[in-house]
C-alpha positions in Angstrom: 31.0 69.7 -34.5 30.2 66.2 -35.8 30.9 63.1 -33.9 33.4 62.1 -36.6 35.3 65.4 -36.1 35.2 65.0 -32.3 36.7 61.5 -32.6 39.4 62.8 -35.0 40.4 65.6 -32.5 40.6 63.2 -29.6 42.7 60.8 -31.7 45.1 63.7 -32.4 45.4 64.5 -28.7 46.0 60.8 -27.9 48.7 60.6 -30.6 50.3 63.8 -29.4 50.5 62.5 -25.8 51.9 59.1 -27.0 54.6 60.7 -29.2 55.6 63.0 -26.3 56.1 60.1 -24.0 55.5 62.3 -21.0 52.8 64.4 -19.5 52.1 67.7 -21.3 50.4 70.9 -20.4 47.4 71.9 -22.5 49.3 74.5 -24.6 51.9 71.9 -25.7 49.2 69.4 -26.6 47.5 72.0 -28.8 50.8 72.8 -30.5 51.7 69.1 -31.1 48.2 68.1 -32.2 47.8 71.2 -34.4 44.4 71.9 -32.8 43.2 75.2 -31.3 43.7 75.8 -27.6 39.9 76.0 -27.1 39.3 72.7 -28.9 42.0 70.9 -26.9 40.6 72.3 -23.6 37.1 71.1 -24.6 38.3 67.6 -25.5 40.6 67.2 -22.5 37.8 68.1 -20.2 35.7 65.3 -21.7 38.7 62.9 -21.8 39.3 63.4 -18.1 35.6 62.9 -17.3 35.6 59.7 -19.4 38.8 58.4 -17.7 40.9 58.4 -20.9 43.3 61.1 -19.6 44.6 61.8 -16.1 45.8 65.0 -14.7 48.6 66.0 -12.3 49.7 69.4 -10.9 53.2 70.7 -10.8 53.8 74.2 -9.5 51.0 76.2 -11.1 50.6 74.0 -14.2 48.2 71.2 -15.0 49.7 68.2 -16.8 47.8 65.7 -18.8 48.7 62.1 -19.4 47.1 59.0 -20.9 45.8 56.0 -19.0 48.2 53.1 -19.0 46.0 51.1 -21.4 46.9 53.7 -24.2 50.6 52.9 -23.7 50.1 49.1 -23.9 50.8 48.4 -27.6 50.1 44.7 -27.1 46.7 45.4 -25.6 45.9 47.8 -28.5 47.0 45.3 -31.1 45.0 42.5 -29.5 41.9 44.7 -29.4 42.5 45.6 -33.1 42.8 41.9 -34.0 39.5 41.2 -32.3 37.5 44.2 -33.3 38.4 44.6 -37.0 37.1 41.2 -38.1 34.0 41.7 -36.0 33.4 45.1 -37.5 33.7 43.7 -41.0 31.3 40.9 -40.2 28.9 43.5 -38.6 29.0 45.7 -41.6 27.9 42.9 -44.0 24.4 43.0 -42.5 24.0 46.7 -42.3 21.9 48.9 -44.6 24.0 52.1 -45.3 21.5 53.7 -47.6 20.4 56.3 -45.1 23.8 56.7 -43.3 25.2 60.2 -43.4 28.7 59.3 -42.2 31.2 56.9 -43.6 30.5 53.2 -43.4 33.4 52.7 -41.0 32.1 55.5 -38.7 28.6 54.0 -38.8 30.0 50.6 -37.8 32.1 52.2 -35.0 29.0 54.1 -33.6 26.9 50.9 -33.8 29.6 48.9 -32.0 29.8 51.5 -29.3 26.1 51.4 -28.9 26.1 47.6 -28.7 28.8 47.8 -26.0 26.7 50.3 -24.0 23.6 48.0 -24.3 25.5 45.2 -22.6 27.5 47.4 -20.3 28.6 45.6 -17.1 30.2 46.8 -14.0 33.9 46.2 -13.8 
């Protein structure tokens, strides 16, 4: 699975959880995101490890829900307003001649790497 496919699957899961408006069990996430149960399981495990998704138990079922930041439309909009112009500016100086993914994906991956280079404790 390519990184681009992995991001796309995680976005589908996030959108499914946002549309539901409530915690969901893995099977319901798979159905709403139109992804296989195995793929949803794989991505949810990562998303929990990365702190994107939280879990809670009720009876014998595991429920998944998004971190509060993913519900904050104002925060997401502010981030978009800041990042998109920066990403466009960043792409002007990039050489895409050897890139094997879309230009947008290349910029996103580079932006992520830049952020990791200057990672600071919160």
